[in-house]
N, C-alpha and C positions, 0 to 999 in steps of 0.2 A: 901097456896101453893106458892112455890118459883121457879122462872125460872132464870137460870144462862145462860146468853148470852155470847157465846165465852168461854165456860166452860173449854176448854183445857182438861187436864188430870183429872180434878175434884177436885182440892185441896180446893176450896171454898165450894163446896157441901159437901165434906168430913168433913170440919170444922163445918158445921151446921147440918149435917145429924141426929144427936141424939136429936136435939131440934126442928126440923120441922116435920110436919105431912107428907108432900110430897115435893120432890124436883125434878125438871126436868132440865137437862142440854142440851144445843145445841151447836154444833160446826160444821163448814163446812168440817173439816178435818176428814175423816173416820178413818185414822190410830190413830189419837189422841183420838177419841171416843172409839176405841178398847182398848187403854191403860186406859182410864177413866173407862170403864166397868170392867177391871181387878182390878183397884184400888178401885172401889166402890162396888164390888160384894157382900160384906157382908151386904150392906144396902138395904133392900127390899123396902124402901120408896123413892128410887132414880131411875129415868128413864133417859136414855140418847138417843139422836137422832142426826144423821147426818142431819144437816139442815142449810139452808141459812137464816141468821137473818133478811134479807130484807123482807122475805115473809114466815112466819111460818104457820104451819097447825093448830095452836091453835085458839079457838073461841075468840071473843071479850070478854073483861072483865073476864079473866080466873084467873089471878094471883094476890095474895095479894102483893107480892114483885117481882120485876124484877131487877136482879143485873147484872152488867157488871164490873167486878173487875180485878185487875192486870194490869190496864192501857190498856186493850184490846180496849177500845173505840177509842184510838188514832191510832189504826191500820185500822180503817174502811175507811179512805180516804173520797172520795166524797159520799160514801154510808152512812156516819154517820147520815145524816138527815133522810133518808129512814128507817134506822135501829132504830133510836130513835122514829120515828112515829110508827113503828111496836111494839116497846116496850110499847109505850103509849096505842096502840090499845088493847093489850092483858092484860094490867093491869086493875084490877077492879077499879071502882070509889072509891076514898079514899085510894087506894093502893099506894105503894111507888116504885119509880124507883131510884136505887142507882148505881152510876157510879163512878169509880175512874179514875183519869187522871193524867198525868204528868203536873206539873206547868211550867210556863214560865222560871223558874230557873233551869230546869232539864237537859238542853242540854249537859253540860260537863260530868255529871255523866252518862247519857245515852250513850254517845259516848264511854266512858271508859268501861262501862258494856257490850256493844255490841262487842267491840273488845276482851274482856276477853272470851266471849263465841264463838269467832271465826267468827263472822259476819263481812263481808267486807263492809265498808261504801263507797258507790260510790258518795254520795252527802249529804251534810248537809246544810240546809238553815236556817241561824239564823233569817232571816226576817220571813219566814214561820214557824219557830220552828219545822222543820220536818227533819227526817233522812230517807235516802233511802239506802237500802242495795243491794248487788249484788244478793242475793237470792230472791229479789222482795218485801221485807218488806218495807212498808212505815209507819213510826211511827211519829205521831204528838204530840205536847204538846200544852197546852192552857193557856191563861191568864184568869183571872176571867171574864173579860169583854167579851172575845170571847166565852167562854162556856155559859155565860148567853144569848148571842145572839143566839147561836145554840139551846138552850132549848126553848127560846121564839119563834123562828121561827116555832117550832112544837107545840106551844101552851102550853108550860109548864113553870111555874115559878120554879126557882131552888134556893136552899139554898146551898152555897158553904162553906166548912170548910177545913182549911189547915190540912192535915193528918200528914205531915212531911215537911221539907224544900223544897222537890221537887214534892210533890203530893197533890192533892185536892180530897175530897170526895164530890160528888154532889148528892143532894137528891131532888126529885120532887114528889109531891103528885098529883095524877090524880084527877081532879075536875069533 
């Protein structure tokens, strides 16, 4: 069973729907979950919930895989520790937590991309590697060292692989 945290309109669940037994997506945005339900209506093995990732309704040790892709993790701000702890709680022992993040090299590409989609950047902090938009988005990027510290703080060892020049994939196995 797979949980997609911050599933958005469901593109990652759609990509794996035919190869998984059951997939569950959560997002705090009710409008985006409505869109995801429309997008995924042909898949009977997918369930979607409007839910806060800091405190989900799932029992401990429920999921084989918990994914947070599309660099969503960088939008969690201070809540990232609580959300990662929650991801760990709902992952089965031996299960995997897979997170994609922007790398420390991504700032110029992100600024350009955000401007293209019409987001107004009110502040960008090179030191913090964070972008703040007029619409309230806070989007962070991470060095390997920083993401290792975040995972270690919640009791997870993480393997980090460069996905492309501006992104990493982080994989942790719950012990």
